[in-house]
DSSP file (Angstrom, degrees, kcal/mol; ACC not computed):
  #  RESIDUE AA STRUCTURE BP1 BP2  ACC     N-H-->O    O-->H-N    N-H-->O    O-->H-N    TCO  KAPPA ALPHA  PHI   PSI    X-CA   Y-CA   Z-CA
    1    1 A X              0   0    0      0, 0.0    14,-0.1     0, 0.0    27,-0.0   0.000 360.0 360.0 360.0 121.4   -2.4   -6.1    2.5
    2    2 A X        +     0   0    0     12,-0.1    13,-2.5     1,-0.0     2,-0.5   0.578 360.0  75.2 -77.7  -7.6   -0.8   -9.4    3.6
    3    3 A X  E     +A   14   0A   0     11,-0.2     2,-0.4     2,-0.0    11,-0.2  -0.920  52.2 171.0-114.2 127.2   -1.0   -8.7    7.4
    4    4 A X  E     -A   13   0A   0      9,-2.3     9,-3.4    -2,-0.5     2,-0.5  -0.995  19.5-147.8-128.5 135.6   -4.2   -9.0    9.4
    5    5 A X  E     -A   12   0A   0     -2,-0.4     2,-0.8     7,-0.2     7,-0.2  -0.916   4.9-161.8-110.0 129.3   -4.3   -8.8   13.2
    6    6 A X  E  >> -A   11   0A   0      5,-3.3     5,-2.1    -2,-0.5     4,-0.6  -0.874   9.4-173.4-101.5  97.1   -6.9  -10.7   15.2
    7    7 A X  T >45S+     0   0    0     -2,-0.8     3,-0.6     1,-0.2    -1,-0.2   0.869  80.1  55.7 -65.1 -35.4   -6.8   -8.9   18.5
    8    8 A X  T 345S+     0   0    0      1,-0.2    -1,-0.2    -3,-0.1    -2,-0.0   0.891 117.3  35.0 -66.9 -34.5   -9.2  -11.3   20.3
    9    9 A X  T 345S-     0   0    0     -3,-0.3    -1,-0.2     2,-0.2    34,-0.2   0.431 105.7-127.6 -92.2  -0.4   -7.0  -14.3   19.4
   10   10 A X  T <<5 +     0   0    0     -4,-0.6    33,-2.3    -3,-0.6     2,-0.4   0.957  63.6 138.2  46.2  56.6   -3.7  -12.2   19.8
   11   11 A X  E   < -Ab   6  43A   0     -5,-2.1    -5,-3.3    31,-0.2     2,-0.6  -0.984  47.6-156.6-138.7 128.3   -2.7  -13.4   16.3
   12   12 A X  E     -Ab   5  44A   0     31,-3.2    33,-3.2    -2,-0.4     2,-0.6  -0.891  16.5-157.3 -94.3 120.1   -1.1  -11.7   13.4
   13   13 A X  E     -Ab   4  45A   0     -9,-3.4    -9,-2.3    -2,-0.6     2,-0.5  -0.896   8.2-172.0-103.1 119.0   -1.8  -13.6   10.1
   14   14 A X  E     -Ab   3  46A   0     31,-3.0    33,-3.3    -2,-0.6     2,-0.5  -0.953   3.8-169.1-113.5 120.5    0.6  -12.9    7.3
   15   15 A X  E     - b   0  47A   0    -13,-2.5     2,-0.4    -2,-0.5    33,-0.2  -0.943   3.9-175.6-116.7 122.2   -0.4  -14.4    3.9
   16   16 A X        -     0   0    0     31,-2.1    34,-0.4    -2,-0.5     2,-0.3  -0.971   6.8-175.7-119.7 130.3    2.1  -14.5    1.1
   17   17 A X        +     0   0    0     -2,-0.4    34,-0.3     2,-0.1     2,-0.0  -0.828  43.5   7.9-122.5 159.9    1.1  -15.6   -2.4
   18   18 A X  E    S-e   51   0B   0     32,-2.4    34,-3.0    -2,-0.3     2,-0.5  -0.326 116.3  -3.8  74.3-156.2    2.8  -16.3   -5.7
   19   19 A X  E    S-e   52   0B   0     32,-0.2     2,-0.5    34,-0.1    34,-0.2  -0.595  74.0-154.3 -72.2 122.8    6.6  -16.1   -6.0
   20   20 A X        -     0   0    0     32,-3.2    35,-0.3    -2,-0.5     2,-0.2  -0.872  11.0-171.0-105.4 127.1    8.0  -15.1   -2.7
   21   21 A X    >>  -     0   0    0     -2,-0.5     4,-1.5    34,-0.1     3,-0.7  -0.690  39.4-104.5-108.4 163.5   11.3  -13.3   -2.5
   22   22 A X  H 3> S+     0   0    0      1,-0.3     4,-2.3    -2,-0.2     5,-0.2   0.850 121.5  56.5 -56.8 -35.7   13.4  -12.5    0.6
   23   23 A X  H 3> S+     0   0    0      1,-0.2     4,-2.5     2,-0.2    -1,-0.3   0.833 103.0  55.0 -66.2 -31.0   12.4   -8.9    0.3
   24   24 A X  H <> S+     0   0    0     -3,-0.7     4,-2.1     2,-0.2    -1,-0.2   0.884 108.9  47.6 -67.2 -38.8    8.7   -9.9    0.4
   25   25 A X  H  X S+     0   0    0     -4,-1.5     4,-2.5     2,-0.2    -2,-0.2   0.945 114.9  45.3 -69.3 -47.4    9.2  -11.7    3.7
   26   26 A X  H  X S+     0   0    0     -4,-2.3     4,-2.5     1,-0.2    -2,-0.2   0.918 113.1  49.7 -62.2 -43.2   11.1   -8.8    5.2
   27   27 A X  H  X S+     0   0    0     -4,-2.5     4,-2.4     1,-0.2    -1,-0.2   0.903 112.1  48.3 -62.4 -42.2    8.6   -6.3    4.1
   28   28 A X  H  X S+     0   0    0     -4,-2.1     4,-2.4     2,-0.2    -1,-0.2   0.881 110.9  51.0 -64.0 -40.6    5.7   -8.3    5.5
   29   29 A X  H  X S+     0   0    0     -4,-2.5     4,-2.7     2,-0.2    -2,-0.2   0.932 111.4  47.7 -63.2 -45.6    7.6   -8.7    8.8
   30   30 A X  H  X S+     0   0    0     -4,-2.5     4,-2.3     1,-0.2    -2,-0.2   0.911 110.4  52.6 -61.3 -44.8    8.1   -4.9    8.9
   31   31 A X  H  X S+     0   0    0     -4,-2.4     4,-0.6     2,-0.2    -1,-0.2   0.888 109.8  49.1 -58.8 -41.8    4.5   -4.4    8.1
   32   32 A X  H >< S+     0   0    0     -4,-2.4     3,-0.9     1,-0.2    -2,-0.2   0.932 111.2  48.4 -63.1 -46.8    3.5   -6.7   11.0
   33   33 A X  H 3< S+     0   0    0     -4,-2.7    -2,-0.2     1,-0.2    -1,-0.2   0.831 114.2  47.1 -68.4 -27.0    5.7   -5.0   13.5
   34   34 A X  H 3< S+     0   0    0     -4,-2.3    -1,-0.2    -5,-0.2    -2,-0.2   0.500  82.1 120.4 -87.6  -4.2    4.4   -1.6   12.4
   35   35 A X    X<  -     0   0    0     -3,-0.9     3,-1.5    -4,-0.6    -3,-0.0  -0.388  65.4-136.4 -62.7 132.8    0.8   -2.6   12.5
   36   36 A X  T 3  S+     0   0    0      1,-0.3    -1,-0.1    -2,-0.1    -4,-0.0   0.747 101.9  52.1 -64.9 -23.4   -1.1   -0.4   15.0
   37   37 A X  T 3  S+     0   0    0      2,-0.1     2,-0.4   -32,-0.0    -1,-0.3   0.429  80.8 112.2 -93.8   0.4   -2.9   -3.5   16.5
   38   38 A X    <   -     0   0    0     -3,-1.5     2,-0.2    -6,-0.2   -31,-0.0  -0.612  47.5-172.3 -75.5 128.6    0.2   -5.5   17.2
   39   39 A X    >   -     0   0    0     -2,-0.4     3,-1.7     1,-0.0    -2,-0.1  -0.709  39.6 -99.6-116.4 171.7    0.8   -6.0   20.9
   40   40 A X  T 3  S+     0   0    0      1,-0.3    -2,-0.0    -2,-0.2    38,-0.0   0.687 121.7  48.5 -64.8 -18.8    3.8   -7.5   22.7
   41   41 A X  T 3  S+     0   0    0     37,-0.1     2,-0.7     2,-0.1    -1,-0.3   0.099  80.0 123.9-109.0  21.6    2.0  -10.8   23.2
   42   42 A X    <   -     0   0    0     -3,-1.7   -31,-0.2   -31,-0.1   -32,-0.1  -0.755  46.9-155.2 -87.6 115.4    0.7  -11.2   19.6
   43   43 A X  E     -b   11   0A   0    -33,-2.3   -31,-3.2    -2,-0.7     2,-0.4  -0.329  14.3-132.1 -77.0 167.0    1.8  -14.5   18.0
   44   44 A X  E     -bc  12  80A   0     35,-2.2    37,-2.6   -33,-0.2     2,-0.5  -0.964  13.9-160.3-130.4 149.9    2.1  -14.8   14.2
   45   45 A X  E     -bc  13  81A   0    -33,-3.2   -31,-3.0    -2,-0.4     2,-0.7  -0.975   9.3-160.1-127.7 115.4    0.9  -17.2   11.6
   46   46 A X  E     -bc  14  82A   0     35,-3.6    37,-2.9    -2,-0.5     2,-0.8  -0.861   7.0-160.8 -99.2 114.6    2.7  -17.1    8.3
   47   47 A X  E     +bc  15  83A   0    -33,-3.3   -31,-2.1    -2,-0.7     3,-0.2  -0.853  25.0 159.8-102.7 107.1    0.5  -18.7    5.5
   48   48 A X    >   +     0   0    0     35,-2.1     3,-1.7    -2,-0.8    38,-0.2   0.057  37.1 119.0-107.8  20.8    2.6  -19.7    2.5
   49   49 A X  T 3  S+     0   0    0      1,-0.3    -1,-0.1    35,-0.1   -32,-0.1   0.819  84.4  33.8 -59.4 -34.3    0.0  -22.2    1.2
   50   50 A X  T 3  S+     0   0    0    -34,-0.4   -32,-2.4    -3,-0.2    -1,-0.3   0.031 111.0  82.2-110.1  28.4   -0.5  -20.3   -2.0
   51   51 A X  E <   -e   18   0B   0     -3,-1.7     2,-0.4   -34,-0.3   -32,-0.2  -0.765  64.2-137.2-126.4 170.0    3.1  -19.1   -2.4
   52   52 A X  E     -e   19   0B   0    -34,-3.0   -32,-3.2    -2,-0.3     3,-0.3  -0.997  12.2-172.7-133.8 133.4    6.4  -20.4   -3.6
   53   53 A X    >   +     0   0    0     -2,-0.4     3,-1.9   -34,-0.2   -34,-0.1   0.105  55.9 116.4-101.9  17.2    9.8  -20.1   -2.1
   54   54 A X  T 3  S+     0   0    0      1,-0.3    -1,-0.2   -33,-0.0   -33,-0.1   0.776  70.4  56.3 -61.9 -27.0   11.4  -21.6   -5.2
   55   55 A X  T 3  S+     0   0    0    -35,-0.3     2,-0.3    -3,-0.3    -1,-0.3   0.570  86.0 101.7 -81.3  -9.6   13.3  -18.4   -6.0
   56   56 A X    <   -     0   0    0     -3,-1.9     2,-0.2   -36,-0.2   -35,-0.1  -0.577  57.9-154.8 -82.0 137.0   15.0  -18.3   -2.6
   57   57 A X     >  -     0   0    0     -2,-0.3     4,-2.0     1,-0.1     5,-0.2  -0.564  34.6-103.4 -96.3 169.3   18.6  -19.4   -2.2
   58   58 A X  H  > S+     0   0    0      1,-0.2     4,-2.3     2,-0.2     5,-0.2   0.879 125.5  55.2 -57.7 -37.6   20.2  -20.6    0.9
   59   59 A X  H  > S+     0   0    0      2,-0.2     4,-2.7     1,-0.2    -1,-0.2   0.897 104.5  53.3 -62.3 -40.3   21.9  -17.2    1.2
   60   60 A X  H  > S+     0   0    0      2,-0.2     4,-2.7     1,-0.2    -2,-0.2   0.922 108.5  49.9 -59.0 -44.3   18.4  -15.6    1.0
   61   61 A X  H  X S+     0   0    0     -4,-2.0     4,-2.2     1,-0.2    -2,-0.2   0.916 112.2  47.3 -58.2 -45.7   17.2  -17.8    3.9
   62   62 A X  H  X S+     0   0    0     -4,-2.3     4,-2.5     1,-0.2    -2,-0.2   0.878 111.0  52.0 -65.2 -39.7   20.2  -16.8    5.9
   63   63 A X  H  X S+     0   0    0     -4,-2.7     4,-2.3     2,-0.2    -2,-0.2   0.898 109.2  49.7 -63.3 -41.9   19.7  -13.1    5.1
   64   64 A X  H  X S+     0   0    0     -4,-2.7     4,-2.7     2,-0.2     5,-0.2   0.926 112.2  47.6 -62.6 -44.9   16.1  -13.2    6.2
   65   65 A X  H  X S+     0   0    0     -4,-2.2     4,-1.9     1,-0.2    -2,-0.2   0.910 111.4  50.9 -63.5 -43.0   17.1  -14.9    9.5
   66   66 A X  H  X S+     0   0    0     -4,-2.5     4,-0.8     1,-0.2    -1,-0.2   0.900 112.1  47.7 -61.6 -41.5   19.9  -12.4   10.1
   67   67 A X  H >< S+     0   0    0     -4,-2.3     3,-0.9     1,-0.2     4,-0.2   0.942 113.0  46.3 -64.8 -47.2   17.5   -9.5    9.5
   68   68 A X  H >< S+     0   0    0     -4,-2.7     3,-2.0     1,-0.3    -1,-0.2   0.809  99.8  69.2 -70.5 -26.8   14.8  -10.9   11.8
   69   69 A X  H >< S+     0   0    0     -4,-1.9     3,-2.2     1,-0.3    -1,-0.3   0.846  86.0  69.9 -59.4 -32.1   17.3  -11.6   14.5
   70   70 A X  T << S+     0   0    0     -3,-0.9    -1,-0.3    -4,-0.8     3,-0.2   0.708 100.1  48.0 -59.0 -18.8   17.7   -7.9   14.9
   71   71 A X  T <> S+     0   0    0     -3,-2.0     4,-1.8    -4,-0.2     3,-0.4   0.170  72.2 114.8-108.5  17.6   14.2   -7.8   16.4
   72   72 A X  T <4 S+     0   0    0     -3,-2.2    -1,-0.2     1,-0.2    -2,-0.1   0.829  75.3  55.3 -59.9 -30.7   14.5  -10.6   18.8
   73   73 A X  T >4 S+     0   0    0     -3,-0.2     3,-0.9    -4,-0.2    -1,-0.2   0.898 108.9  48.5 -65.2 -39.8   14.1   -8.3   21.8
   74   74 A X  T 34 S+     0   0    0     -3,-0.4    -2,-0.2     1,-0.2    -1,-0.2   0.866 119.3  37.4 -66.3 -36.9   10.8   -7.1   20.3
   75   75 A X  T >< S+     0   0    0     -4,-1.8     3,-2.0     3,-0.1    -1,-0.2   0.040  82.9 159.6-105.8  22.4    9.5  -10.6   19.7
   76   76 A X  T <  S-     0   0    0     -3,-0.9    30,-0.1     1,-0.3     3,-0.1  -0.255  73.8  -5.6 -51.9 119.2   10.9  -12.2   22.8
   77   77 A X  T 3  S+     0   0    0      1,-0.3    -1,-0.3    -5,-0.1     2,-0.1   0.377  97.6 138.3  77.7  -3.0    9.1  -15.4   23.7
   78   78 A X    <   -     0   0    0     -3,-2.0    29,-2.5   -36,-0.1     2,-0.4  -0.468  49.5-128.8 -77.2 145.7    6.5  -14.9   20.9
   79   79 A X  E     - d   0 107A   0     27,-0.2   -35,-2.2    -2,-0.1     2,-0.4  -0.816  21.8-172.9 -97.8 132.7    5.4  -17.9   18.8
   80   80 A X  E     -cd  44 108A   0     27,-3.5    29,-2.2    -2,-0.4     2,-0.4  -0.995   3.0-167.5-124.9 127.1    5.5  -17.9   15.0
   81   81 A X  E     -cd  45 109A   0    -37,-2.6   -35,-3.6    -2,-0.4     2,-0.4  -0.893   4.5-158.3-112.2 144.0    4.0  -20.7   12.9
   82   82 A X  E     -cd  46 110A   0     27,-2.1    29,-3.3    -2,-0.4     2,-0.6  -0.989   6.6-149.7-125.1 126.9    4.6  -21.1    9.2
   83   83 A X  E     +cd  47 111A   0    -37,-2.9   -35,-2.1    -2,-0.4     2,-0.3  -0.874  26.4 161.3-100.8 114.0    2.2  -23.2    7.1
   84   84 A X        +     0   0    0     27,-3.0     6,-0.2    -2,-0.6    29,-0.1  -0.749  11.0 171.4-134.7  83.9    4.0  -24.8    4.1
   85   85 A X        +     0   0    0     -2,-0.3     2,-0.2     4,-0.1    -1,-0.1   0.802  59.8  83.7 -64.3 -28.2    2.2  -27.7    2.5
   86   86 A X  S  > S-     0   0    0    -38,-0.2     4,-2.6     1,-0.1     5,-0.2  -0.521  81.6-128.6 -78.9 144.5    4.6  -27.9   -0.5
   87   87 A X  H  > S+     0   0    0      1,-0.2     4,-2.6     2,-0.2     5,-0.2   0.893 105.8  47.7 -60.9 -45.8    7.8  -29.9    0.0
   88   88 A X  H  > S+     0   0    0      2,-0.2     4,-2.3     1,-0.2     5,-0.2   0.950 115.0  46.0 -66.4 -47.0   10.2  -27.2   -1.3
   89   89 A X  H  > S+     0   0    0      1,-0.2     4,-2.9     2,-0.2     5,-0.3   0.940 113.1  50.6 -53.8 -48.9    8.6  -24.5    0.9
   90   90 A X  H  X S+     0   0    0     -4,-2.6     4,-2.4     1,-0.2    -1,-0.2   0.931 110.8  48.8 -61.5 -44.5    8.5  -26.7    3.9
   91   91 A X  H  X S+     0   0    0     -4,-2.6     4,-1.7     2,-0.2    -1,-0.2   0.919 113.8  45.2 -61.4 -44.0   12.3  -27.6    3.5
   92   92 A X  H  X S+     0   0    0     -4,-2.3     4,-1.8     2,-0.2    -1,-0.2   0.895 113.9  49.1 -68.1 -39.1   13.3  -24.0    3.1
   93   93 A X  H  X S+     0   0    0     -4,-2.9     4,-2.5    -5,-0.2    -2,-0.2   0.874 108.8  53.2 -66.9 -37.2   11.2  -22.9    6.0
   94   94 A X  H  X S+     0   0    0     -4,-2.4     4,-2.4    -5,-0.3    -1,-0.2   0.860 106.7  53.9 -66.8 -34.1   12.7  -25.8    8.2
   95   95 A X  H  X S+     0   0    0     -4,-1.7     4,-1.9     2,-0.2    -2,-0.2   0.900 109.2  47.2 -64.5 -39.3   16.1  -24.4    7.2
   96   96 A X  H  X S+     0   0    0     -4,-1.8     4,-2.8     2,-0.2     5,-0.2   0.914 109.7  54.7 -63.1 -43.4   15.1  -21.0    8.5
   97   97 A X  H  X S+     0   0    0     -4,-2.5     4,-2.0     1,-0.2    -2,-0.2   0.921 108.3  48.1 -55.8 -47.8   13.7  -22.7   11.7
   98   98 A X  H  X S+     0   0    0     -4,-2.4     4,-0.7     1,-0.2    -1,-0.2   0.874 112.2  49.1 -65.6 -37.4   17.0  -24.4   12.4
   99   99 A X  H >< S+     0   0    0     -4,-1.9     3,-0.6     1,-0.2     4,-0.4   0.931 113.3  46.0 -64.9 -43.9   19.0  -21.2   11.9
  100  100 A X  H >X S+     0   0    0     -4,-2.8     4,-1.4     1,-0.2     3,-1.1   0.809  99.9  68.6 -73.9 -29.1   16.7  -19.2   14.2
  101  101 A X  H 3< S+     0   0    0     -4,-2.0    -1,-0.2     1,-0.2    -2,-0.2   0.855  97.8  53.4 -57.0 -32.8   16.6  -21.8   16.9
  102  102 A X  T << S+     0   0    0     -4,-0.7    -1,-0.2    -3,-0.6    -2,-0.2   0.727 120.7  25.0 -77.7 -21.4   20.3  -21.1   17.7
  103  103 A X  T <4 S+     0   0    0     -3,-1.1     2,-0.3    -4,-0.4    -2,-0.2   0.455 105.7  64.6-128.6   2.2   20.1  -17.4   18.2
  104  104 A X     <  -     0   0    0     -4,-1.4   -35,-0.1     2,-0.1   -31,-0.0  -0.909  54.3-146.4-134.1 157.7   16.6  -16.2   19.2
  105  105 A X  S    S+     0   0    0     -2,-0.3     2,-0.1   -33,-0.1    -1,-0.1   0.543  76.2  97.6 -93.9 -11.5   14.2  -16.4   22.0
  106  106 A X  S    S-     0   0    0    -30,-0.1     2,-0.5   -29,-0.1   -27,-0.2  -0.493  76.7-127.0 -70.1 149.5   11.2  -16.3   19.7
  107  107 A X  E     -d   79   0A   0    -29,-2.5   -27,-3.5    -2,-0.1     2,-0.4  -0.903  28.7-179.4-106.1 122.4    9.7  -19.7   18.9
  108  108 A X  E     +d   80   0A   0     -2,-0.5     2,-0.3   -29,-0.2   -27,-0.2  -0.977   3.3 173.5-123.5 131.5    9.3  -20.5   15.2
  109  109 A X  E     -d   81   0A   0    -29,-2.2   -27,-2.1    -2,-0.4     2,-0.4  -0.981  21.6-139.5-136.9 148.8    7.9  -23.8   13.9
  110  110 A X  E     -d   82   0A   0     -2,-0.3     2,-0.3   -29,-0.2   -27,-0.2  -0.887  21.5-175.3-111.7 139.4    6.9  -25.0   10.5
  111  111 A X  E     -d   83   0A   0    -29,-3.3   -27,-3.0    -2,-0.4    19,-0.1  -0.931  31.0-137.8-132.6 154.8    3.8  -27.1    9.8
  112  112 A X  S    S+     0   0    0     -2,-0.3     2,-0.3   -29,-0.2    -1,-0.1   0.734  87.5  30.1 -80.8 -26.7    2.3  -28.8    6.8
  113  113 A X  S  > S-     0   0    0    -29,-0.1     4,-1.7     1,-0.1     5,-0.1  -0.944  74.2-119.4-140.9 160.9   -1.3  -27.6    7.5
  114  114 A X  H  > S+     0   0    0     -2,-0.3     4,-3.0     1,-0.2     5,-0.3   0.873 108.2  58.3 -63.5 -43.8   -3.2  -24.8    9.1
  115  115 A X  H  > S+     0   0    0      1,-0.2     4,-2.2     2,-0.2    -1,-0.2   0.902 108.5  45.4 -59.3 -45.3   -4.9  -26.9   11.8
  116  116 A X  H  > S+     0   0    0      2,-0.2     4,-2.1     1,-0.2    -1,-0.2   0.905 113.7  49.7 -66.5 -40.9   -1.6  -28.1   13.3
  117  117 A X  H  X S+     0   0    0     -4,-1.7     4,-2.5     2,-0.2    -2,-0.2   0.929 112.5  46.1 -63.9 -44.8   -0.2  -24.6   13.2
  118  118 A X  H  X S+     0   0    0     -4,-3.0     4,-2.1     1,-0.2    -2,-0.2   0.885 111.0  53.6 -65.8 -38.0   -3.2  -23.0   14.9
  119  119 A X  H  X S+     0   0    0     -4,-2.2     4,-0.9    -5,-0.3    -1,-0.2   0.911 110.5  46.3 -64.5 -40.2   -3.3  -25.8   17.5
  120  120 A X  H >< S+     0   0    0     -4,-2.1     3,-0.8     1,-0.2    -2,-0.2   0.933 111.5  51.5 -69.0 -43.2    0.4  -25.2   18.4
  121  121 A X  H 3< S+     0   0    0     -4,-2.5    -1,-0.2     1,-0.2    -2,-0.2   0.882 112.2  46.6 -57.4 -38.5   -0.1  -21.4   18.6
  122  122 A X  H 3< S+     0   0    0     -4,-2.1    -1,-0.2    -5,-0.2    -2,-0.2   0.660 104.0  79.6 -78.6 -15.9   -3.1  -21.9   20.9
  123  123 A X  S << S-     0   0    0     -4,-0.9    -3,-0.0    -3,-0.8    -4,-0.0  -0.274  81.8-125.2 -88.2 173.7   -1.2  -24.4   23.2
  124  124 A X  S    S+     0   0    0     -2,-0.1     2,-0.6     2,-0.0    -1,-0.1   0.358  75.5 116.1 -94.1   2.7    1.4  -23.8   25.9
  125  125 A X        -     0   0    0     -5,-0.2    -2,-0.1     1,-0.2     0, 0.0  -0.638  46.1-170.4 -78.0 113.4    3.8  -26.1   24.2
  126  126 A X  S    S+     0   0    0     -2,-0.6    -1,-0.2     1,-0.1    -6,-0.0   0.776  80.5  44.2 -76.8 -23.6    6.8  -24.1   23.1
  127  127 A X  S    S+     0   0    0    -20,-0.0     3,-0.1     2,-0.0    -1,-0.1   0.977  73.1 177.8 -84.4 -64.4    8.4  -26.8   21.0
  128  128 A X        -     0   0    0      1,-0.1     2,-0.8   -19,-0.1   -11,-0.0   0.714  32.8-119.6  62.7 121.0    5.6  -28.4   18.9
  129  129 A X              0   0    0      1,-0.1    -1,-0.1   -20,-0.1   -20,-0.0  -0.838 360.0 360.0-100.2 112.7    6.9  -31.1   16.7
  130  130 A X              0   0    0     -2,-0.8   -18,-0.2    -3,-0.1    -1,-0.1   0.480 360.0 360.0 -67.7 360.0    6.2  -30.4   13.0
């Protein structure tokens, strides 16, 4: 199961490995939203360290953003960090970040390593510079 909830830290950890397709991201997002331990103030941490977004097209990134936008009221003000150490993953995730900044109240940021992502999620800083 790629979604784990740490209730004490109010953190949903989503781990995706191998070739990652748009459907994998959407399915994992739905799994997170449907998780019985998810609360309205649970931030999320997407770990793509052992995954590859190489199969995603620009259209796929746009489609994922469009899908997730439908849930902005549910995730209002929530912070989501994405860890992408590989250049290609980082670039595609940053594309998603730029698309989502324009239309949602949730805060999404991309980081190269887990320590920076966790520090941002624990902070009161809504921006966080990747």
